[in-house]
C-alpha positions as CSV (number, residue, x, y, z in Angstrom):
1,X,-0.4,0.0,-0.2
2,X,2.7,2.0,1.1
3,X,4.5,1.3,-2.4
4,X,0.5,1.8,-4.5
5,X,1.3,6.1,-2.8
6,X,4.7,6.6,-3.4
7,X,4.4,5.4,-6.9
8,X,1.5,7.7,-7.7
9,X,3.4,10.4,-5.3
10,X,6.4,10.3,-7.9
11,X,3.9,10.1,-11.6
12,X,2.1,13.5,-10.0
13,X,5.4,15.3,-9.4
14,X,6.9,13.7,-13.2
15,X,3.2,14.5,-14.4
16,X,2.6,18.1,-13.3
17,X,5.5,20.1,-12.8
18,X,6.4,23.6,-11.6
19,X,5.6,26.2,-14.3
20,X,8.8,28.3,-15.1
21,X,7.1,31.4,-16.3
22,X,3.9,32.6,-13.9
23,X,2.2,35.5,-14.7
24,X,1.2,36.6,-11.2
25,X,-1.7,38.9,-10.3
26,X,-1.7,40.9,-6.9
27,X,-5.5,41.8,-6.4
28,X,-7.1,42.6,-3.1
29,X,-11.1,42.9,-2.0
30,X,-12.6,46.0,-3.8
31,X,-10.9,46.4,-6.3
32,X,-13.1,47.7,-9.6
33,X,-9.9,46.8,-12.1
34,X,-9.7,43.8,-10.8
35,X,-13.1,42.5,-10.7
36,X,-13.6,44.1,-14.5
37,X,-10.8,42.0,-15.0
38,X,-11.8,39.0,-14.3
39,X,-14.7,39.9,-16.0
40,X,-13.3,40.6,-19.6
41,X,-10.1,38.1,-19.4
42,X,-10.1,35.4,-16.6
43,X,-12.5,33.5,-18.7
44,X,-10.5,33.2,-21.8
45,X,-6.9,33.9,-21.0
46,X,-6.0,30.2,-20.0
47,X,-7.4,29.0,-23.6
48,X,-4.3,32.0,-24.6
49,X,-0.9,31.0,-25.8
50,X,-0.4,33.2,-23.9
51,X,-1.5,31.9,-20.7
52,X,-0.2,28.5,-21.5
53,X,3.3,30.1,-22.0
54,X,2.9,31.7,-18.3
55,X,-0.3,30.7,-16.3
56,X,-2.3,32.7,-14.4
57,X,-0.9,32.8,-10.7
58,X,-3.5,34.9,-7.6
59,X,-2.1,36.7,-4.7
60,X,-4.0,38.5,-2.3
61,X,-2.0,42.6,-1.6
62,X,-3.1,42.5,1.9
63,X,-2.1,38.9,2.4
64,X,1.7,37.8,3.8
65,X,3.9,37.6,-0.2
66,X,4.4,34.1,-0.3
67,X,8.4,32.8,-0.1
68,X,8.2,31.9,-3.6
69,X,7.7,34.7,-4.9
70,X,11.0,37.8,-5.7
71,X,9.4,40.8,-6.8
72,X,11.7,43.5,-7.8
73,X,10.1,46.6,-5.7
74,X,6.6,46.7,-3.5
75,X,3.0,46.2,-5.7
76,X,1.5,49.8,-4.5
77,X,-1.6,49.3,-7.5
78,X,-4.2,46.3,-7.8
79,X,-3.8,44.8,-10.1
80,X,-0.3,44.3,-10.8
81,X,0.3,41.7,-13.9
82,X,4.2,39.9,-12.6
83,X,6.5,38.4,-15.0
84,X,7.8,35.9,-12.9
85,X,10.3,33.2,-14.0
86,X,11.5,31.1,-11.4
87,X,9.8,33.0,-8.4
88,X,12.1,36.0,-9.5
89,X,10.4,39.2,-11.2
90,X,10.9,40.5,-14.9
91,X,8.7,43.5,-15.6
92,X,5.0,43.9,-14.4
93,X,1.8,45.8,-16.1
94,X,0.7,48.2,-12.9
95,X,-3.3,48.2,-13.7
96,X,-5.2,47.4,-15.9
97,X,-7.4,49.9,-18.5
98,X,-9.3,47.7,-20.6
99,X,-8.6,44.1,-22.6
100,X,-6.6,45.3,-25.4
101,X,-4.5,47.6,-23.7
102,X,-3.8,44.1,-21.1
103,X,-2.8,41.9,-24.4
104,X,-0.1,44.4,-25.8
105,X,1.1,45.1,-22.9
106,X,1.6,42.0,-21.8
107,X,2.5,40.7,-25.1
108,X,5.1,43.3,-25.1
109,X,6.3,42.0,-21.6
110,X,6.5,38.5,-22.4
111,X,8.4,39.6,-26.0
112,X,11.0,41.8,-24.1
113,X,11.9,38.9,-21.0
114,X,11.5,35.7,-22.4
115,X,11.6,33.9,-25.1
116,X,7.0,33.5,-26.0
117,X,6.7,33.5,-29.6
118,X,2.8,35.5,-30.1
119,X,1.2,34.3,-33.1
120,X,1.0,36.5,-35.8
121,X,-1.6,38.3,-36.2
122,X,0.1,40.9,-37.9
123,X,-3.5,40.0,-40.9
124,X,-6.3,40.0,-38.7
125,X,-8.4,42.7,-37.9
126,X,-9.1,44.0,-33.8
127,X,-12.1,41.2,-33.5
128,X,-10.8,38.4,-35.7
129,X,-8.4,38.6,-32.8
130,X,-10.5,39.3,-30.0
131,X,-12.9,36.5,-31.8
132,X,-9.5,34.0,-31.7
133,X,-8.9,35.2,-28.3
134,X,-12.3,34.6,-27.2
135,X,-11.9,30.6,-29.1
136,X,-14.7,31.5,-31.6
């Protein structure tokens, strides 16, 4: 029985390695812009190439910072999106000014601080891009 449990634990560790890149969303209760991001982006983010490359991790502004995260400075605004590699901050987006601005800033952040290759969307118009992100 102990061997079966140990084998299962080894399989689970191999099957679900920790993501090296993460997008950490620092948020707080009552944040209107966090709520807006949650309504407009949260449902589709995990389905996008960006979400696949840098899975979302949520951290509460008022909670102690998790020990495995190393930010370059304090978080003042919510939401703040921090791109981390192995827990170390690579860059951040402060605030949320709408879906188009978020995707643009995230693409720039990923381009400048990782080896992420964004899908070539230069030939599509804005409605096609948003439709693709939403899985339509």
